[in-house]
N, C-alpha and C positions, 0 to 999 in steps of 0.2 A: 889337968887337964894333960893329955897325951901329946906332947906332938916332935912330929918327925924334924930335927935337927941334922944340917950338914954341918961338919965342924970345921971343912976345908977339904981341899981336894980329894975324893975318892972317898971320903969319912961321913957316916951319917950315925945318927942313932937316935931313938927311941927313948926320950925321958919325959917323965914331967916336966910343964913347964903354970908358968902363972897363968889363970886365965885375965885375960884383957878388966881392964873395969871401963866403959863408955864413959866419957866427959859429955859434959853438957851440952846439949843437939844433937848425940849422936848414941844406935844403937846397936847392942849383942845382936849375933844374927846367929844360929844354930847350922854348923855345917854340915856334912851330913857324907859327902865326900869329897874330895879336890883330885884334880886332874896332874897329874905331869906334864910340863909342858915341855916345849924344843928348850927356853930359858933355863927350868929349871936344872934339866939336861946337861945343857952347857958350863951351868956354876959348879955343877956338880963335879965335873972332869976339869973345872980349873980354868979354860977356855974363855969364860966372861970374870973381867972382875968383880970381885963380892966383897961385904965386910962379911965373913965368919965370924960369930954362926950365924948362920939364918934358918927359917922356918920357910922353906919353898909353900908352893899350896894359892898361887894367888887367882886362880880359873878353877872355881867348887859350886855348891850344887845343893 
């Protein structure tokens, strides 16, 4: 699957990432859209401490 990856402050790439495998008692949900929230913007600009690389978009639909 494709994922938008924040590699570091103001460095973003779109690349193939492994499809996660749900564990016991978990499910996989198809996400059609993900919003970019304020936290994602601050991480992109390097204003929040983050462990790079990371895939933003915890607000999804």
